[in-house]
Legacy VTK file of the C-alpha trace (Angstrom):
# vtk DataFile Version 3.0
C-alpha trace
ASCII
DATASET POLYDATA
POINTS 313 float
-24.757 -5.852 -7.419
-25.659 -4.402 -10.799
-24.131 -5.794 -13.973
-20.581 -4.591 -14.582
-20.498 -1.989 -17.323
-17.677 -0.315 -19.209
-17.914 2.549 -16.710
-18.701 0.909 -13.359
-20.739 2.803 -10.774
-18.543 3.078 -7.698
-19.262 3.834 -4.066
-16.812 5.654 -1.810
-16.716 4.815 1.894
-14.876 7.591 3.725
-13.932 10.803 1.944
-11.336 12.390 4.165
-8.139 13.669 2.574
-6.999 10.366 1.072
-10.493 9.156 0.226
-11.272 12.404 -1.545
-8.030 12.216 -3.518
-8.895 8.722 -4.748
-12.435 9.807 -5.636
-11.134 12.794 -7.597
-8.517 10.695 -9.420
-11.050 8.094 -10.526
-13.568 10.770 -11.548
-10.937 12.659 -13.566
-9.832 9.486 -15.336
-13.303 8.873 -16.754
-13.005 5.107 -16.239
-15.813 4.963 -13.666
-18.813 6.858 -12.332
-18.938 8.262 -8.798
-22.318 6.811 -7.880
-22.544 7.243 -4.110
-20.590 8.419 -1.061
-20.913 7.173 2.517
-19.334 9.129 5.358
-21.127 9.983 8.626
-19.021 13.155 8.937
-20.145 14.575 5.575
-23.495 16.346 5.162
-25.621 14.759 2.475
-23.565 11.548 2.316
-24.948 8.131 3.133
-24.391 7.142 6.770
-22.886 3.663 6.402
-21.561 0.868 4.210
-24.910 -0.930 4.355
-26.653 2.010 2.698
-23.842 2.254 0.156
-24.205 -1.404 -0.808
-27.965 -0.962 -1.022
-27.347 1.485 -3.877
-26.221 -1.461 -6.022
-22.727 -0.133 -6.674
-20.270 -2.082 -8.830
-17.324 -1.524 -6.490
-16.385 0.157 -3.210
-13.372 2.325 -2.362
-12.628 2.163 1.382
-10.793 5.021 3.125
-11.890 4.806 6.754
-9.901 4.368 10.018
-7.584 1.357 9.804
-9.382 -0.829 12.352
-12.528 -0.783 10.209
-10.927 -1.885 6.949
-11.058 -5.665 7.287
-14.685 -5.907 8.421
-15.846 -3.400 5.834
-13.914 -5.097 3.040
-15.304 -8.520 3.993
-18.857 -7.153 4.138
-18.592 -5.693 0.636
-16.833 -8.750 -0.794
-19.451 -11.104 0.648
-22.009 -9.022 -1.248
-20.044 -9.781 -4.414
-18.749 -6.212 -4.656
-15.096 -5.535 -5.650
-13.043 -3.558 -3.119
-10.196 -1.069 -3.277
-8.953 -0.496 0.266
-6.514 1.914 1.830
-3.611 0.307 3.631
-3.519 -1.475 5.935
-6.081 -4.011 4.752
-6.302 -5.195 8.363
-4.574 -4.763 11.709
-2.953 -8.200 11.462
-2.361 -11.082 9.072
-5.437 -12.978 10.269
-7.665 -10.057 9.279
-5.933 -9.726 5.919
-6.364 -13.474 5.335
-10.077 -13.188 6.097
-10.512 -10.426 3.502
-8.502 -12.221 0.818
-10.433 -15.442 1.440
-13.714 -13.526 1.109
-12.583 -12.088 -2.224
-11.555 -15.533 -3.446
-14.853 -17.117 -2.349
-16.874 -14.402 -4.094
-14.491 -14.371 -7.092
-14.285 -10.571 -7.093
-11.388 -8.137 -7.346
-9.649 -6.978 -4.168
-6.799 -4.450 -4.272
-4.965 -2.443 -1.608
-3.621 1.054 -2.190
0.103 0.260 -2.211
0.581 3.285 -4.410
4.385 3.387 -4.537
4.217 0.338 -6.799
2.669 2.639 -9.390
5.456 5.230 -9.521
7.566 5.204 -12.665
10.656 4.909 -10.465
9.438 1.709 -8.780
8.330 0.247 -12.126
11.792 0.879 -13.545
13.432 -0.830 -10.556
11.179 -3.837 -11.054
12.108 -4.053 -14.734
15.833 -3.953 -13.980
15.682 -6.395 -11.063
13.401 -8.737 -13.003
15.750 -8.777 -15.992
18.431 -10.462 -13.891
21.099 -8.013 -15.037
22.021 -7.129 -11.445
22.900 -10.733 -10.687
22.050 -12.060 -7.229
20.244 -9.487 -5.076
21.885 -10.055 -1.700
20.799 -6.954 0.260
18.457 -3.988 0.239
18.142 -0.839 2.353
14.727 0.847 2.567
13.975 3.994 4.565
10.817 6.089 5.080
11.151 8.968 7.555
8.606 11.763 7.996
9.146 15.019 9.833
5.462 14.804 10.801
3.045 12.320 12.306
-0.579 11.659 11.377
-3.039 14.320 12.500
-6.241 12.270 12.826
-7.394 11.543 16.390
-7.974 7.862 15.624
-4.392 7.437 14.422
-3.159 7.946 18.017
-5.396 5.152 19.350
-3.691 1.713 19.207
-7.059 -0.041 18.949
-7.999 1.954 15.856
-4.585 2.396 14.205
-3.071 -0.992 14.977
0.369 0.503 15.510
2.518 3.510 14.783
4.984 4.306 12.032
5.611 0.643 11.137
2.019 -0.053 10.070
1.651 3.460 8.629
4.936 3.907 6.724
6.898 0.695 7.137
4.118 -1.280 5.467
5.005 0.491 2.207
8.660 -0.527 2.582
7.763 -4.169 3.231
5.360 -4.237 0.296
7.758 -2.487 -2.071
10.630 -4.840 -1.248
8.587 -8.021 -1.549
6.882 -6.833 -4.740
10.144 -5.858 -6.402
11.696 -9.207 -5.490
8.772 -11.369 -6.602
7.077 -12.112 -3.247
9.753 -14.478 -1.863
9.375 -16.576 1.269
10.393 -14.794 4.478
12.675 -16.762 6.801
13.354 -14.412 9.701
12.273 -11.001 11.021
13.913 -9.075 13.856
12.828 -5.595 14.851
13.189 -2.824 17.388
10.443 -0.284 18.074
10.839 3.019 19.916
7.986 4.993 21.447
4.794 4.160 23.324
1.919 3.471 23.112
2.557 3.831 19.369
6.086 3.579 18.021
7.524 6.644 16.295
10.673 4.866 15.108
11.089 1.302 13.889
13.934 -0.723 12.461
13.756 -4.271 11.133
15.952 -6.849 9.472
14.117 -9.292 7.220
15.903 -12.350 5.841
14.375 -13.845 2.706
14.623 -17.279 1.178
18.024 -17.531 -0.475
19.618 -15.245 2.088
18.701 -11.767 0.804
18.725 -9.336 3.749
16.336 -6.378 3.880
17.159 -3.550 6.285
14.121 -1.362 6.952
13.766 1.862 8.936
10.846 4.251 9.316
9.752 7.018 11.633
7.321 9.782 12.437
8.480 13.213 13.548
12.154 12.593 12.762
14.550 15.558 12.758
15.690 14.818 9.210
16.047 18.404 7.977
13.330 17.892 5.361
9.708 16.845 5.099
10.392 13.291 4.042
13.201 10.829 3.352
12.140 7.874 1.212
14.763 5.630 -0.376
15.022 2.027 -1.517
18.304 0.570 -2.765
18.794 -3.012 -3.959
22.325 -4.390 -4.161
23.233 -7.135 -6.601
26.465 -8.892 -7.455
26.548 -7.074 -10.831
25.208 -3.655 -9.840
22.552 -1.846 -7.837
19.395 0.204 -8.355
17.743 2.762 -6.149
14.622 4.860 -5.780
14.782 8.116 -3.835
12.615 11.132 -3.264
13.853 14.521 -4.448
14.553 17.402 -2.020
12.272 16.020 0.676
9.264 15.761 -1.649
6.431 13.340 -0.924
5.691 13.090 -4.652
8.876 13.392 -6.757
11.134 10.370 -7.234
14.107 9.371 -9.306
15.354 5.894 -10.160
19.069 5.269 -10.615
21.353 2.431 -11.682
24.706 2.144 -9.878
27.895 0.437 -11.032
30.657 0.821 -8.445
31.336 4.581 -8.339
29.161 5.509 -11.346
25.428 6.246 -11.420
22.913 6.582 -14.253
19.492 8.213 -13.973
16.735 5.891 -15.185
13.637 7.994 -14.467
12.990 11.438 -13.005
10.033 13.763 -12.333
7.448 14.750 -13.306
5.312 11.683 -12.696
1.629 12.101 -11.801
1.262 8.798 -9.922
-0.958 9.765 -6.967
-4.228 8.129 -8.015
-2.778 5.559 -10.399
-3.444 2.514 -8.193
-7.113 3.446 -7.684
-7.641 4.170 -11.383
-6.014 0.859 -12.313
-8.414 -1.004 -9.999
-11.436 0.889 -11.339
-10.404 0.128 -14.914
-10.064 -3.556 -14.098
-13.490 -3.586 -12.433
-14.933 -2.047 -15.574
-13.270 -4.739 -17.666
-14.925 -7.454 -15.562
-11.800 -8.645 -13.720
-12.432 -11.332 -11.121
-10.335 -12.437 -8.130
-6.634 -11.755 -8.582
-4.353 -14.250 -6.777
-1.832 -11.397 -6.358
-3.984 -10.379 -3.368
-2.107 -13.103 -1.481
0.879 -10.741 -1.436
-1.057 -8.528 0.985
-1.234 -11.389 3.475
2.531 -11.865 3.172
3.091 -8.172 3.926
0.904 -8.431 7.028
2.699 -11.573 8.182
5.958 -9.604 8.151
4.301 -6.754 10.064
2.993 -9.215 12.655
6.561 -10.361 13.225
7.837 -6.779 13.429
5.303 -6.190 16.184
6.228 -9.456 17.905
2.822 -11.035 17.361
4.327 -14.261 16.017
7.569 -16.116 16.503
LINES 1 314
313 0 1 2 3 4 5 6 7 8 9 10 11 12 13 14 15 16 17 18 19 20 21 22 23 24 25 26 27 28 29 30 31 32 33 34 35 36 37 38 39 40 41 42 43 44 45 46 47 48 49 50 51 52 53 54 55 56 57 58 59 60 61 62 63 64 65 66 67 68 69 70 71 72 73 74 75 76 77 78 79 80 81 82 83 84 85 86 87 88 89 90 91 92 93 94 95 96 97 98 99 100 101 102 103 104 105 106 107 108 109 110 111 112 113 114 115 116 117 118 119 120 121 122 123 124 125 126 127 128 129 130 131 132 133 134 135 136 137 138 139 140 141 142 143 144 145 146 147 148 149 150 151 152 153 154 155 156 157 158 159 160 161 162 163 164 165 166 167 168 169 170 171 172 173 174 175 176 177 178 179 180 181 182 183 184 185 186 187 188 189 190 191 192 193 194 195 196 197 198 199 200 201 202 203 204 205 206 207 208 209 210 211 212 213 214 215 216 217 218 219 220 221 222 223 224 225 226 227 228 229 230 231 232 233 234 235 236 237 238 239 240 241 242 243 244 245 246 247 248 249 250 251 252 253 254 255 256 257 258 259 260 261 262 263 264 265 266 267 268 269 270 271 272 273 274 275 276 277 278 279 280 281 282 283 284 285 286 287 288 289 290 291 292 293 294 295 296 297 298 299 300 301 302 303 304 305 306 307 308 309 310 311 312
């Protein structure tokens, strides 16, 4: 790996729709250089991760089919190269643990694209919850319904996707809840999945240390009357806060504070958050950031997903 500079030279592995968006966001920010692209489906691109690493890049952005993420992340990390990976980091908690351990051993930065953390609405919820002004947070309801399903062929293959709407959409709900609440210990997970071989509707109840109950629901192809329904509401003994999308939008969110029958708007669109997580990682790479222990939160998210899918007791 070449020496880290103020503007690191980054490699991009996979430049489909999401990968291209992250590449464009980082390029537009000016915090890093687009040094190389690897994608066997793109003319003129490098054919594999090995060739990308051989270019001596300072970091790799991974946006390939889900089943490839863990092995590709570990390979880059073991080369001492920082990684920004699309979710999921792995298909199960063991794979996520392997990647996080590789990042720790190499002392390099690993981040996963949990992009809803970077919306102004979610940041405002975290500020309010973290201040303690809501009192004890005893319950939360989080919902992510899409009127559509993924359109990539690999996303319909359980071996490549790892699951259906729970690992695709529900993973964001699990991450958002645990991040907003400070990554608490999880005591119990119960779930119901509908659809086969990949579920198109999932519901889960997650009980946290201290008794907080999370109620999660997500789906593909739901008849919701709009493109998307995404909401997260946290109930405390002294008030509540919520995040919700506006008019079915995938991109526009408001944050609100609730006191009994009164509500106050805390944030509202516009908010250009789409590439914020990737740019933040690239900026940190350029600043020489090493392993971030917050990567352990990714393992926690995958442990919850394992229990949703019945892979652990």
